[in-house]
C-alpha positions, 0 to 999 in steps of 0.5 A, a space after each residue: 620727504 613728502 609734504 602733505 597739507 604744508 607738513 613734511 613727512 619722512 618716508 619712514 615716518 609711521 604715519 606715512 607708512 600707515 597711510 601708505 598701507 591703508 591706501 595700498 589696502 584700499 587699492 587692493 580691495 578695489 582691485 579685488 572688487 572689480 575682479 570679482 564684479 567682472 567674474 560675477 558678470 561673466 557668471 551671471 551672463 549664462 544665468 541671464 540666458 537661462 532665465 530668458 530661456 526659462 521665461 520662454 518656457 513659462 510663456 509656452 507653458 501658459 499657452 499649453 495650459 490655456 490649450 489644456 483648459 480649452 481641451 478640458 472644457 471640450 471633454 467636459 461638454 462631450 462627457 455631459 452630452 454622452 452622459 445625457 445620451 446614456 441616461 436616456 438609453 438606460 431609461 429606455 432599456 429600463 422601461 423595456 426591461 421593466 415591461 419584460 419583467 412584469 410580463 415574466 412575473 405574471 407568467 411565473 405567477 400563473 406557472 407557480 399557481 399551477 405548480 402549487 396546485 399540482 404540488 398540493 395534489 402530489 403532496 396529498 398522494 405523497 403524504 398517504 404513501 409516506 405514512 406507510 413508508 414511515 410505519 415501515 421505517 419505524 419498524 426497520 428503525 426498531 430492528 436497527 436499534 435492537 441490532 445496535 443494542 446487541 452490538 453495544 452488548 458485544 462492545 461491552 463484552 469486548 471491553 471486558 475481554 480487553 480489560 481481562 487481557 490487560 489483567 493477564 498481561 499485567 501479571 508475569 505468570 499469566 503473561 507466560 501462560 498467554 505466550 504458551 497458549 499462543 505457542 501451543 495454538 501455532 504449533 498444533 496448527 502447523 505440525 502433526 500431533 505426534 511430532 511435538 510434545 508440550 511441557 516436555 521434561 529434559 534430562 537436566 530436569 528443565 521443562 521446555 514449553 514445546 519440544 519438536 521431535 525432528 530427525 537427526 540431524 538436527 534432532 529434537 529442538 526446543 521452543 521456549 516462550 518469553 514475553 519481556 512486556 515490562 521492558 518494552 512498555 518502559 521503552 515505548 513510554 519513555 518521555 525524556 532521555 534519562 527514562 529512554 536510557 534506563 528503558 533501553 538498558 532494561 530491555 537489553 538486559 531482559 532479552 539478554 538474560 532470556 537468550 542466556 537461559 535458553 542457551 544454557 537450559 535447552 541446548 543439550 549435547 546428544 539430546 537436543 538439536 544444536 540450537 533452540 527457538 525463543 518465541 516472542 508472542 508479540 510482533 511489536 516486540 519482535 520488530 522493536 528488537 530487530 530494528 533497534 537492538 541488532 547486537 542482541 540478535 547477533 548475540 542470539 545467533 552466537 549462542 545458537 538461539 533463534 528468535 521468532 515471532 508468531 509469523 516467523 514461527 509459523 514459517 519455521 514450523 512449516 519448514 520443519 513439517 517438510 523435514 518431518 515429511 521427508 524423514 517419514 518418507 525415508 523411513 517408509 522407503 524400505 516398505 515402498 521398495 518392497 511393495 515395488 518389488 511385489 508389484 514388479 512380480 505381479 506385473 511379470 506374472 500378469 505378462 505371462 498370463 497375458 501371453 498364455 491367454 494370447 496363445 490360447 486365443 491363437 490356438 482357438 483361432 486356428 481351431 476355428 479356422 480348421 472348423 471353418 475349412 471342414 464346414 466348407 468342405 462338408 457344405 460343398 459335398 452336400 451341394 454336390 449330393 443335392 445336385 446328383 441325378 440318378 437317371 443319368 447314370 451310365 450302364 457301366 456305372 450299374 456295377 457301382 450301384 448297391 442292390 436293394 435287398 442284398 444281404 451283407 455277406 
């Protein structure tokens, strides 16, 4: 039991329990508060030390700021003094430069006046000479304008020729004639006139553009001109994949038909060579064919049709000319051999005649040597007769003297 204010309460009384709980809670809160205050005091101690240290830094910062203010004042004063000195120096130099400029301007004015006077004099002379040069230049300009007019006429004529060429190439028949004319020009320049025939008719009734008479083997070979211009223009003028595909198919079909026609019409067993040439009059078409359609070139090889352009055709014809030259030399080999035999006999006959002449010369030399010996003997005898003295004859020698006036018995 507990007695409070003369009132007794049991320990298990709710009031006592409530009061006890409140007191216990207050004590607990008081303990926690004291503990937190103690912890706060401990935590505030370093903070206070830092605040004190920060106060010292602030004080030092104030002192540094004061020093900085004094340094800035000193720098400002120094800069003001330097600025005053610079202004004075600049003013002095400016006055000196202004004086120099005035002197130079006066000098330049005098020089300009003299130069102007000289220039006026030269201008008078130049104008007098320029009038002559202008007249000459106008004459030359008129001549050049005349030349330009002539060149313009040539350009106009060339434009007409280009349009004519376009008209020729736009028509299939005239385009074929153009290729034949170009082929004729190339062949006539590369081969002798008797070694080829234009528009030759074969035994099957087909007419070839050119037939070159090569010896066997290989035998006469045909050159036929083909110009697939429409297919080529469609190929290079295509703007999308569909047009390009159609143009490629058209070009491939056209060239393949040309190869087949030449193979079937102009390669005849026993009459022509085992192959023929297809002449393309355009280097661009030839290059396009070999660059993008190698299968057509391989197919032409299979069908024994050799595709040539103007350049490669000229090279091929030069090779044929060498073959013709070799064949003609072989044909003339018998005549050459005969002439060599006759030449050998002539050389032998010449050798015999030279030997005879040598013997004649030897005999003549021997006769001359004997004549010289006889002449020497005669000379010696004549000399002895010239030195002979009749008064010194001995008496005994009188019997040898022929008496004068004695008749011959």
